[in-house]
N, CA, C and O of each residue as an XYZ file, in Angstrom:
872
protein
N      85.094    108.396    149.644
C      84.947    107.077    149.483
C      83.892    105.972    150.396
O      83.473    104.948    149.855
N      83.621    106.241    151.486
C      82.650    105.667    152.555
C      81.396    106.566    153.565
O      81.510    107.711    154.003
N      80.444    105.796    153.705
C      79.042    106.356    153.815
C      79.382    106.491    155.506
O      80.469    106.310    156.054
N      78.044    106.879    156.143
C      78.179    107.255    157.420
C      78.610    106.093    158.293
O      79.058    106.265    159.427
N      78.406    104.480    157.527
C      79.169    103.513    158.599
C      80.347    103.306    158.708
O      80.859    102.662    159.624
N      80.959    103.858    157.731
C      82.556    103.678    157.232
C      82.034    102.632    156.836
O      81.675    101.830    157.699
N      81.822    102.300    155.372
C      81.934    101.275    154.467
C      82.482    101.652    153.234
O      83.068    102.731    153.154
N      82.394    101.059    152.449
C      83.198    101.965    151.223
C      81.716    101.715    150.507
O      81.002    100.716    150.590
N      81.470    103.068    149.709
C      80.284    103.120    149.156
C      80.274    102.262    147.818
O      81.342    101.776    147.445
N      79.315    102.090    147.206
C      79.278    100.825    145.786
C      80.211    102.119    144.858
O      81.362    102.221    144.435
N      79.044    102.920    144.848
C      79.967    103.646    143.765
C      81.411    104.107    143.904
O      82.112    103.839    142.928
N      82.066    104.809    145.013
C      83.744    104.275    145.023
C      83.988    103.249    144.335
O      84.831    103.205    143.439
N      82.975    101.952    144.837
C      84.385    100.533    143.981
C      84.022    100.609    142.607
O      84.883    100.105    141.886
N      82.981    101.096    141.965
C      82.944    101.705    140.880
C      83.821    102.319    139.846
O      84.381    102.192    138.756
N      83.541    103.196    141.067
C      85.067    104.432    140.446
C      86.294    104.097    139.630
O      86.721    104.388    138.512
N      87.027    102.712    141.564
C      87.769    102.698    141.308
C      88.046    101.535    140.465
O      89.244    101.390    140.222
N      87.252    100.663    139.952
C      87.013     99.933    138.930
C      87.534    100.329    137.671
O      88.440     99.787    137.038
N      86.676    101.618    137.288
C      86.938    102.049    135.925
C      88.627    102.844    135.740
O      89.433    103.035    134.828
N      88.538    103.077    136.951
C      90.358    103.332    136.918
C      91.342    102.613    136.812
O      92.427    102.997    136.375
N      91.053    101.342    137.248
C      91.653    100.215    136.844
C      91.163     99.832    135.361
O      92.164     99.814    134.646
N      90.695     99.705    135.063
C      90.335     99.392    133.316
C      90.957    100.534    132.645
O      91.243    100.426    131.452
N      91.266    101.927    133.466
C      91.594    102.632    132.390
C      93.480    102.725    131.948
O      94.094    103.016    130.922
N      93.912    102.266    133.477
C      95.358    101.746    133.341
C      95.585    100.796    132.755
O      96.698    100.531    132.301
N      94.172     99.802    132.601
C      94.560     98.492    132.136
C      95.148     98.981    130.401
O      96.250     98.752    129.902
N      93.818     99.791    129.718
C      93.975    100.259    128.814
C      94.423    100.722    127.902
O      94.399    100.322    126.738
N      95.076    102.004    128.534
C      96.596    102.644    128.701
C      97.638    102.421    127.935
O      98.181    102.830    126.909
N      97.811    101.109    129.328
C      99.054    100.324    129.023
C      99.479     99.174    127.631
O     100.462     98.476    127.385
N      98.154     99.437    126.938
C      98.205     99.068    125.415
C      97.917    100.173    124.206
O      97.758     99.902    123.016
N      97.891    101.545    124.847
C      97.712    102.475    123.882
C      96.189    102.231    123.379
O      95.819    101.981    122.232
N      95.461    102.363    124.472
C      93.532    101.980    124.715
C      92.958    102.625    125.045
O      91.863    102.683    124.485
N      93.194    103.479    126.047
C      93.254    104.035    127.073
C      92.920    105.624    126.343
O      93.595    106.037    125.400
N      92.134    106.165    126.759
C      90.771    107.974    126.419
C      92.189    108.869    125.558
O      92.059    109.830    124.801
N      93.475    108.206    125.961
C      94.051    109.565    124.788
C      94.754    108.683    123.596
O      95.021    109.399    122.631
N      95.126    107.283    123.419
C      95.461    106.395    122.520
C      94.306    106.332    121.798
O      94.541    106.158    120.602
N      92.171    106.471    122.295
C      91.743    106.418    121.353
C      91.176    108.076    120.880
O      90.744    108.417    119.779
N      91.271    108.530    121.549
C      90.957    109.816    120.864
C      91.680    110.170    119.954
O      91.347    111.186    119.344
N      92.801    109.517    119.591
C      94.078    110.297    118.386
C      93.205    109.335    117.370
O      93.069    109.759    116.223
N      92.672    108.215    117.672
C      91.883    107.792    116.079
C      90.059    108.341    116.161
O      89.093    107.682    115.775
N      90.050    109.430    116.653
C      88.308    109.537    116.318
C      87.467    108.444    117.385
O      86.392    107.985    116.998
N      88.033    108.046    118.784
C      86.764    106.996    118.927
C      86.650    107.460    120.432
O      87.087    108.521    120.878
N      85.959    106.437    121.160
C      86.038    106.744    122.877
C      85.198    105.410    123.340
O      84.092    105.146    122.869
N      85.987    104.456    124.503
C      84.700    103.718    124.966
C      83.596    104.121    125.088
O      83.477    105.330    124.887
N      82.388    103.381    125.437
C      81.131    103.798    126.390
C      80.563    102.288    126.582
O      80.317    101.359    125.813
N      80.462    102.532    128.211
C      79.898    101.259    129.001
C      78.612    101.305    128.446
O      77.908    102.294    128.245
N      78.315     99.738    128.149
C      76.781     99.346    127.968
C      75.805     98.727    128.737
O      74.591     98.911    128.815
N      76.621     97.901    129.334
C      76.037     96.820    130.664
C      77.188     96.783    132.300
O      78.362     97.063    132.543
N      76.416     96.448    132.810
C      76.741     96.158    133.966
C      76.632     95.578    134.779
O      75.496     95.774    135.209
N      77.347     94.603    135.605
C      76.977     93.846    136.627
C      77.877     93.773    137.699
O      78.954     93.243    137.427
N      77.686     94.237    139.043
C      78.523     94.204    140.537
C      77.984     93.208    141.417
O      76.800     93.309    141.737
N      78.665     92.277    141.848
C      77.660     91.245    143.181
C      79.390     91.994    144.377
O      80.607     91.915    144.210
N      78.814     92.407    145.083
C      79.585     92.762    146.496
C      79.207     91.587    147.684
O      78.078     91.399    148.138
N      80.108     91.050    147.962
C      79.484     90.060    148.988
C      80.154     90.650    150.837
O      79.829     90.306    151.974
N      81.038     91.511    150.373
C      81.257     92.067    151.693
C      82.193     93.175    151.251
O      83.307     93.122    150.729
N      81.206     94.488    151.710
C      81.628     95.613    151.271
C      82.842     96.156    152.101
O      82.696     96.074    153.321
N      84.177     96.770    151.582
C      85.313     97.153    152.475
C      84.867     98.280    153.684
O      84.135     99.257    153.524
N      85.451     97.893    154.774
C      85.416     99.451    155.542
C      86.739    100.871    155.815
O      87.944    101.088    155.692
N      85.925    101.285    156.093
C      87.471    102.441    156.459
C      88.895    102.400    156.610
O      89.419    102.431    157.723
N      89.689    102.317    155.307
C      90.903    102.351    155.807
C      91.378    101.117    156.097
O      92.259    100.924    156.935
N      90.636     99.919    155.196
C      90.870     99.007    154.434
C      91.381     99.175    152.962
O      90.854    100.026    152.246
N      92.473     98.324    152.460
C      92.748     98.166    150.833
C      91.815     97.238    150.152
O      91.500     96.072    150.391
N      91.541     97.895    149.438
C      91.326     97.339    147.935
C      91.275     96.851    146.969
O      90.838     97.604    146.099
N      91.617     95.502    146.511
C      92.981     95.101    145.287
C      92.027     94.698    144.344
O      91.239     93.760    144.228
N      92.317     95.630    143.748
C      91.653     95.015    142.074
C      91.982     94.756    140.740
O      92.581     95.456    139.923
N      91.524     93.703    140.654
C      91.734     93.198    139.023
C      91.142     92.876    138.099
O      90.070     92.348    138.396
N      91.549     93.021    135.995
C      90.653     93.232    135.992
C      91.314     91.969    134.424
O      92.248     91.168    134.407
N      90.502     92.274    133.567
C      91.480     91.404    132.210
C      89.670     91.784    131.366
O      88.564     92.155    131.757
N      90.324     91.402    130.062
C      89.566     91.529    128.630
C      89.002     90.295    128.570
O      89.789     89.354    128.664
N      87.439     89.962    128.391
C      87.624     88.163    128.382
C      87.333     88.367    126.466
O      88.186     88.086    125.624
N      86.358     88.746    126.251
C      85.972     89.147    124.695
C      86.123     90.720    124.051
O      85.874     91.808    124.571
N      86.724     90.314    122.470
C      86.813     91.801    121.721
C      86.262     91.270    120.167
O      86.717     90.643    119.209
N      85.582     91.628    120.381
C      84.257     91.575    119.093
C      83.915     92.007    118.110
O      82.813     91.593    117.750
N      84.582     92.972    117.216
C      84.118     93.720    115.969
C      83.858     95.325    116.925
O      85.041     95.634    117.064
N      83.337     96.064    117.380
C      82.863     97.105    118.446
C      83.119     96.556    119.895
O      83.674     97.231    120.762
N      82.763     95.543    120.042
C      82.346     94.865    121.133
C      83.297     94.966    122.284
O      84.310     95.232    121.637
N      83.748     94.940    123.712
C      84.179     93.997    124.683
C      84.000     94.024    125.341
O      83.734     95.146    125.773
N      83.905     92.841    126.293
C      83.690     92.385    127.585
C      84.749     92.106    128.302
O      85.536     91.164    128.213
N      84.688     93.501    129.427
C      85.878     92.806    130.968
C      85.173     93.108    131.915
O      84.211     93.816    132.212
N      86.201     92.079    132.519
C      85.557     91.702    133.943
C      86.933     91.843    135.068
O      88.128     92.021    134.831
N      86.369     91.719    136.053
C      87.088     92.281    137.205
C      86.977     91.209    138.558
O      85.863     90.703    138.693
N      87.874     90.873    139.425
C      87.754     90.706    141.032
C      87.979     91.674    141.531
O      88.623     92.589    141.018
N      87.421     91.669    142.800
C      87.728     92.745    143.958
C      88.011     91.664    144.849
O      87.290     90.670    144.935
N      89.766     91.976    145.967
C      90.211     91.591    147.089
C      90.408     91.962    148.188
O      90.777     93.123    148.363
N      90.227     91.106    149.244
C      90.815     92.252    150.732
C      92.042     92.478    150.365
O      92.625     92.563    149.283
N      92.473     92.599    152.014
C      93.785     92.737    152.146
C      94.295     91.129    152.175
O      95.503     90.914    152.071
N      93.320     89.964    152.323
C      94.368     88.702    152.989
C      94.002     88.495    151.782
O      94.298     87.305    151.895
N      93.595     88.564    150.635
C      93.443     88.382    149.011
C      92.621     87.602    148.607
O      92.505     87.026    147.526
N      91.864     87.590    149.784
C      90.637     86.565    149.896
C      88.953     87.511    148.687
O      88.242     88.332    149.267
N      88.729     87.238    147.491
C      87.677     87.032    146.588
C      86.153     88.124    147.247
O      85.418     87.265    147.733
N      85.536     89.339    147.419
C      84.795     90.007    147.816
C      83.677     90.333    146.888
O      82.556     90.689    147.250
N      84.064     90.186    145.708
C      83.356     90.774    144.780
C      84.008     90.608    143.196
O      85.197     90.399    142.951
N      83.006     90.743    142.284
C      83.449     90.577    141.037
C      82.585     91.976    140.254
O      82.057     92.906    140.864
N      82.627     91.822    139.012
C      82.135     92.490    138.121
C      82.576     92.113    136.458
O      83.472     91.507    135.869
N      81.402     92.845    136.153
C      80.947     92.488    134.519
C      81.029     93.483    133.802
O      79.973     94.110    133.725
N      82.141     94.017    133.058
C      81.325     95.549    131.819
C      81.692     95.171    131.016
O      82.694     94.485    130.810
N      80.493     95.775    130.034
C      79.948     94.987    128.678
C      80.773     97.033    127.896
O      80.455     98.149    128.309
N      81.515     96.775    127.070
C      81.651     98.180    126.512
C      81.502     98.271    125.039
O      81.541     97.204    124.426
N      81.324     99.467    124.311
C      80.858     99.748    123.194
C      82.059    100.351    122.244
O      82.829    100.874    123.049
N      82.674    100.558    120.703
C      83.926    101.669    120.309
C      82.465    102.802    119.704
O      81.377    102.309    119.406
N      82.698    104.055    119.636
C      81.787    104.878    119.139
C      82.732    105.867    118.318
O      83.689    106.483    118.787
N      82.371    105.893    117.278
C      83.105    107.928    116.828
C      82.443    108.846    117.674
O      81.283    108.944    118.075
N      83.715    109.637    117.879
C      83.668    110.220    119.395
C      83.082    111.216    118.862
O      82.759    111.996    119.757
N      82.546    111.874    117.067
C      81.457    112.797    116.423
C      80.160    112.390    116.632
O      79.297    112.861    117.372
N      80.136    111.276    115.742
C      78.821    110.500    115.509
C      78.110    109.469    116.510
O      77.248    108.599    116.391
N      78.674    109.847    117.267
C      78.511    108.012    118.507
C      77.726    107.129    117.845
O      76.764    106.529    118.324
N      78.102    107.061    116.846
C      77.857    106.005    116.155
C      78.880    104.237    116.581
O      80.107    104.325    116.555
N      78.220    102.779    116.939
C      79.274    101.854    117.431
C      80.321    101.899    115.223
O      80.026    102.050    114.038
N      81.644    101.613    116.223
C      82.624    101.453    115.101
C      83.390    100.356    115.651
O      83.492    100.021    116.831
N      84.090     99.675    114.266
C      85.246     98.728    114.773
C      86.755     99.690    115.134
O      87.101    100.741    114.595
N      87.487     98.889    116.260
C      88.421     98.944    116.806
C      89.590     99.500    115.394
O      90.262     98.829    114.610
N      89.400    101.184    115.572
C      91.148    101.240    115.021
C      92.489    100.595    114.790
O      93.309    100.268    113.932
N      92.279    100.607    115.761
C      93.977    100.587    116.792
C      94.308     99.348    116.381
O      93.557     98.402    116.619
N      95.396     99.206    115.757
C      96.035     97.473    115.823
C      97.230     96.919    116.753
O      98.170     96.155    116.537
N      96.868     97.500    117.669
C      97.379     97.161    119.351
C      96.110     95.935    119.738
O      94.944     96.241    119.488
N      96.296     95.106    120.108
C      95.121     94.161    120.835
C      95.516     93.701    122.348
O      96.435     92.966    122.709
N      94.463     94.414    123.159
C      94.724     93.099    123.878
C      94.546     91.818    124.663
O      93.392     91.457    124.893
N      95.386     91.216    125.025
C      95.501     89.697    125.593
C      94.000     89.927    126.300
O      93.417     90.719    127.040
N      93.723     88.359    125.361
C      92.250     87.877    126.297
C      92.344     86.861    126.730
O      92.973     85.950    126.193
N      91.592     86.762    128.068
C      91.765     85.997    129.015
C      90.830     85.692    129.140
O      90.185     86.601    129.663
N      89.813     84.197    128.823
C      88.610     83.408    128.938
C      88.624     82.836    130.202
O      88.819     81.630    130.348
N      88.371     83.852    131.442
C      87.627     83.317    132.868
C      86.879     84.311    132.671
O      86.973     85.313    131.961
N      85.578     83.648    133.888
C      84.759     84.152    134.184
C      84.311     84.144    135.167
O      83.391     83.326    135.209
N      84.534     84.868    136.450
C      84.308     85.240    137.610
C      82.825     84.814    138.134
O      81.835     84.731    137.406
N      82.866     84.508    139.826
C      81.197     84.150    139.773
C      80.062     85.214    139.525
O      78.872     84.978    139.319
N      80.520     86.103    139.573
C      79.451     87.066    138.914
C      78.371     86.649    136.871
O      77.426     86.797    136.095
N      79.535     86.148    137.198
C      78.781     85.705    135.088
C      78.675     87.444    134.959
O      79.026     88.314    135.757
N      77.935     87.556    133.389
C      77.896     88.702    132.615
C      76.312     89.032    133.105
O      75.364     88.506    133.687
N      76.748     90.379    132.398
C      75.643     92.088    133.003
C      74.398     90.856    132.023
O      74.753     90.131    131.094
N      73.266     90.931    132.473
C      72.037     90.659    130.822
C      71.560     91.808    131.218
O      71.692     92.561    132.183
N      70.496     91.723    129.441
C      70.009     92.746    129.021
C      68.743     92.922    130.208
O      68.411     91.859    130.732
N      68.054     94.094    130.648
C      67.568     93.758    131.983
C      65.867     94.643    130.881
O      65.762     95.649    130.179
N      65.039     93.710    131.255
C      63.746     93.978    130.589
C      62.913     94.767    131.510
O      62.943     94.331    132.661
N      62.006     96.052    131.283
C      61.227     97.483    131.788
C      60.357     96.537    132.572
O      60.043     95.427    132.143
N      59.995     97.002    133.693
C      59.244     96.854    134.311
C      57.635     97.440    134.116
O      57.683     98.399    133.346
N      56.610     97.240    134.447
C      55.349     98.338    134.818
C      55.021     99.322    136.201
O      55.802     99.520    137.132
N      53.981     99.735    136.088
C      53.637    100.195    136.902
C      54.656    101.126    137.427
O      54.187    101.857    138.299
N      55.947    101.333    137.160
C      56.566    102.637    137.280
C      56.312    103.513    138.200
O      55.085    103.529    138.296
N      56.826    104.354    139.035
C      56.484    105.195    140.096
C      57.282    106.942    139.678
O      58.406    106.615    139.295
N      57.222    108.069    139.617
C      58.441    108.889    139.814
C      58.185    108.963    140.845
O      57.084    108.955    141.395
N      59.942    109.106    141.530
C      60.350    109.080    142.763
C      60.714    110.551    142.992
O      60.208    111.376    143.752
N      61.906    110.669    141.976
C      62.665    112.130    142.335
C      63.110    111.942    140.729
O      62.837    111.093    139.881
N      64.301    113.705    140.733
C      64.247    113.913    139.433
C      66.075    114.709    139.785
O      66.524    115.252    140.795
N      66.693    114.422    138.425
C      68.297    115.702    138.779
C      68.386    115.730    137.439
O      68.438    114.933    136.502
N      68.390    117.320    137.702
C      69.091    118.158    137.024
C      70.549    117.714    136.792
O      71.183    117.341    137.779
N      71.183    117.718    135.490
C      72.226    117.775    134.907
C      72.966    119.455    135.114
O      72.534    120.536    134.712
N      74.822    118.983    136.274
C      75.277    119.259    136.784
C      76.619    119.233    135.621
O      76.858    118.615    134.584
N      77.357    120.345    136.503
C      78.724    120.464    135.255
C      79.431    119.420    136.330
O      80.397    118.774    135.924
N      78.938    119.225    137.798
C      80.575    117.781    138.459
C      79.154    116.600    137.757
O      79.733    115.518    137.666
N      78.532    116.513    137.554
C      78.111    115.184    136.563
C      78.859    114.331    135.580
O      79.106    113.128    135.654
N      79.325    115.629    134.172
C      79.656    115.387    133.473
C      81.431    114.097    133.367
O      82.139    113.781    134.324
N      81.566    113.779    132.255
C      83.034    113.377    132.333
C      83.536    114.008    130.668
O      83.006    114.945    130.071
N      84.825    113.070    130.151
C      85.769    114.175    129.436
C      84.444    113.911    127.857
O      84.670    114.621    126.877
N      83.197    112.917    127.774
C      82.451    112.891    126.229
C      81.534    114.106    126.616
O      80.723    114.672    125.883
N      81.859    114.405    128.017
C      80.622    116.065    127.906
C      79.217    115.233    128.005
O      78.211    115.701    127.472
N      79.176    113.961    128.719
C      77.271    113.486    129.367
C      78.099    113.325    130.429
O      79.263    113.475    130.799
N      76.338    112.723    130.986
C      77.129    112.335    132.212
C      78.063    110.831    133.037
O      78.035    109.703    132.545
N      78.476    111.024    133.742
C      79.293    109.916    134.250
C      78.169    109.162    134.365
O      77.086    109.578    134.774
N      78.628    107.098    133.701
C      77.877    106.129    134.942
C      77.600    106.525    135.657
O      76.614    107.254    135.550
N      78.155    106.384    136.772
C      78.005    106.367    138.087
C      77.668    107.156    138.466
O      77.331    106.988    139.638
N      77.482    108.427    137.984
C      76.395    109.479    138.414
C      75.414    108.895    138.434
O      75.083    108.590    139.579
N      74.487    108.447    137.363
C      73.305    107.429    137.490
C      72.922    106.637    138.989
O      72.181    106.811    139.957
N      73.966    105.636    138.484
C      74.419    105.108    140.180
C      74.103    105.674    141.173
O      73.364    105.114    141.982
N      74.523    106.793    141.357
C      74.245    107.715    142.473
C      73.077    107.941    142.979
O      72.657    107.715    144.114
N      72.516    108.453    141.972
C      71.311    108.801    141.701
C      70.026    108.219    142.094
O      68.885    108.659    142.231
N      70.511    107.252    142.208
C      69.538    105.537    142.692
C      69.209    105.539    143.735
O      68.133    105.383    144.312
N      70.810    105.849    144.184
C      71.182    105.307    145.572
C      70.770    106.051    146.575
O      70.277    105.615    147.615
N      70.966    107.255    146.285
C      70.243    108.274    146.909
C      68.584    108.394    147.297
O      68.167    108.782    148.388
N      67.831    108.016    146.273
C      66.705    107.730    146.867
C      66.279    107.053    148.075
O      65.213    107.269    148.650
N      67.506    105.907    148.565
C      66.706    105.172    149.081
C      67.195    105.914    150.884
O      68.142    106.651    151.160
N      65.943    105.249    151.945
C      66.148    106.256    153.434
C      66.813    105.050    154.122
O      67.366    105.539    155.107
N      66.973    104.129    154.112
C      67.959    103.375    154.736
C      69.361    102.693    154.411
O      69.666    101.985    153.451
N      69.954    103.022    155.253
C      71.541    103.437    154.730
C      72.018    101.889    154.370
O      72.965    101.817    153.586
N      71.398    100.503    154.918
C      72.185     99.331    154.054
C      71.463     99.211    152.801
O      71.930     98.457    151.948
N      70.367     99.859    152.562
C      70.143     99.618    150.931
C      70.957    100.300    149.990
O      70.686    100.361    148.791
N      71.683    100.673    150.378
C      72.632    101.491    149.591
C      74.126    100.553    148.985
O      74.915    100.822    148.079
N      74.064     99.497    149.853
C      75.000     98.199    149.891
C      74.158     97.310    149.314
O      73.458     96.773    150.172
N      73.869     96.818    147.887
C      72.680     95.823    147.530
C      74.096     94.888    147.509
O      75.253     95.099    147.872
N      73.221     93.475    146.747
C      74.223     92.387    146.808
C      74.610     92.265    145.393
O      75.807     92.138    145.134
N      74.022     92.280    144.755
C      74.231     92.631    143.189
C      73.453     93.602    142.365
O      72.225     93.509    142.373
N      74.170     94.725    141.500
C      73.013     95.263    141.068
C      73.349     95.390    139.607
O      74.518     95.746    139.465
N      72.430     95.139    137.990
C      72.865     94.948    136.765
C      71.962     96.875    136.635
O      71.076     97.481    137.237
N      72.771     97.098    135.641
C      72.599     98.628    134.922
C      72.906     98.037    133.132
O      73.880     97.427    132.691
N      71.908     98.417    132.565
C      71.509     99.031    131.514
C      72.163    100.241    130.921
O      71.927    101.170    131.692
N      72.734    100.573    130.110
C      72.850    102.088    129.846
C      72.568    102.638    128.781
O      73.626    103.167    128.440
N      71.586    102.920    127.802
C      70.735    102.880    126.745
C      71.269    104.245    126.249
O      71.842    104.064    125.174
N      71.293    105.419    126.593
C      70.964    106.440    126.342
C      71.969    107.825    126.687
O      72.973    107.362    127.227
N      72.054    108.849    126.621
C      72.660    109.739    127.600
C      72.594    111.188    127.451
O      72.405    111.888    126.457
N      72.931    111.658    129.488
C      72.224    112.651    129.323
C      73.198    113.793    129.386
O      74.359    113.385    129.381
N      73.049    115.449    129.458
C      74.173    116.143    129.236
C      73.606    117.435    129.947
O      72.436    117.594    130.295
N      74.874    118.524    130.132
C      74.376    119.387    130.913
C      73.163    119.996    130.376
O      72.732    120.002    129.223
N      72.435    120.805    132.073
C      70.777    120.859    132.341
C      70.132    119.933    131.722
O      69.584    120.645    130.881
N      69.759    118.836    131.483
C      68.496    117.675    131.164
C      68.165    117.596    132.466
O      68.865    117.527    133.477
N      67.101    117.612    132.317
C      66.333    116.913    133.847
C      66.065    115.455    134.276
O      64.943    115.014    134.027
N      66.665    114.919    134.688
C      66.501    113.321    134.827
C      65.490    112.904    135.259
O      65.244    113.517    136.298
N      64.707    112.150    135.031
C      63.726    111.473    135.896
C      63.638    110.262    136.846
O      63.494    109.265    136.138
N      63.658    109.997    137.884
C      63.664    108.582    138.705
C      62.639    108.322    138.874
O      61.744    109.007    139.369
N      62.604    106.718    138.274
C      61.475    105.996    137.917
C      61.842    104.595    139.087
O      62.930    104.022    139.147
N      60.448    104.233    140.058
C      60.725    103.196    140.797
C      59.703    102.448    141.088
O      58.621    102.909    141.451
N      60.098    100.538    140.878
C      58.720     99.728    140.950
C      59.349     98.671    141.792
O      59.843     97.822    141.050
N      59.528     98.384    143.089
C      60.310     97.539    144.038
C      61.598     97.696    143.346
O      61.943     98.861    143.148
N      62.314     96.837    142.972
C      64.300     96.677    143.535
C      64.260     96.923    141.694
O      65.264     96.357    141.262
N      63.472     97.547    140.543
C      63.656     98.001    139.210
C      63.544    100.004    139.596
O      62.629    100.621    140.140
N      64.755    100.471    139.088
C      65.216    101.896    138.386
C      64.993    102.246    136.863
O      65.405    101.718    135.830
N      64.294    103.187    137.078
C      64.537    103.849    135.191
C      64.701    104.700    135.322
O      64.021    105.138    136.250
N      66.022    106.190    134.386
C      66.003    107.189    134.668
C      65.475    107.350    133.365
O      65.282    106.318    132.723
N      65.116    108.795    132.679
C      64.333    109.102    131.684
C      64.616    110.488    131.539
O      64.200    111.148    132.492
N      65.324    111.289    130.444
C      64.650    112.292    129.760
C      63.814    112.477    128.848
O      64.004    112.038    127.714
N      62.276    113.458    129.339
C      61.526    112.937    128.958
C      60.418    112.075    129.171
O      59.524    111.817    129.977
N      61.010    111.672    127.806
C      60.557    109.774    126.911
C      61.487    109.417    126.461
O      61.357    108.502    125.648
N      63.104    110.012    126.780
C      63.859    109.289    126.279
C      64.695    108.953    127.294
O      65.141    109.656    128.201
N      64.940    107.265    126.929
C      65.285    106.153    128.123
C      66.674    106.679    128.478
O      67.117    107.494    127.668
N      67.380    106.412    129.423
C      68.834    106.890    129.731
C      69.668    105.846    130.234
O      70.880    105.724    130.057
N      68.672    104.886    131.069
C      69.083    103.870    132.220
C      68.302    103.087    132.651
O      67.157    103.397    132.978
N      68.904    101.648    132.748
C      67.641    101.118    133.748
C      68.250    100.081    134.757
O      69.350     99.739    134.323
N      68.061     99.683    135.503
C      69.021     98.592    136.791
C      67.990     97.871    137.422
O      66.814     98.085    137.717
N      68.892     96.842    137.553
C      67.662     96.441    138.924
C      69.029     96.054    140.407
O      70.252     95.926    140.464
N      68.127     96.012    141.153
C      69.196     96.289    142.891
C      68.781     94.527    143.409
O      67.590     94.221    143.466
N      69.636     93.699    143.682
C      69.127     92.572    144.706
C      70.122     92.947    145.411
O      71.207     93.482    145.180
N      69.206     92.332    146.906
C      69.531     92.782    148.250
C      70.047     91.496    148.943
O      70.414     91.532    150.118
């Protein structure tokens, strides 16, 4: 979970947030099993993470999460990240879409159970739609392996972030103050994902199909 300088990796923090979201959704029968029973699944569409202070090795990270919006197939979930003193060290926004598990088309939530909605927005604000950059240069590629896949048999969203961060030669560049990511496609086993870059903008593609794009702010 930590890098070579004993700081929490951004990817590890994102995994912690997803675990927290999963536990919260499960409490309302809207976790993986509950959604699977209805032939549906949650997919992440947009994410913004702001980190003011990356936790150190052996420290404790506290994650608070709540749903701020539920409308049709769409849901917006926020997070607060706190240290052992209860101080806020970061926050995040995630925008989710309910899809049919077979067709992968957006679909209204079938469950009659509702997660309480709390109209509270932390410092990070909402994740934006990202405008593509010009003059992109291909800097790397990655062949999708079994360890990259999630329960829906496509690449887990945190893996895309990991691949982008792994293109950095400076370890401090792997700890951005803010990252915005839009997930617009999916990659599967044995796909080759090309990574393009222009300054702080990244784009991942399978052939001509765009998979995701991101902006890092240091």
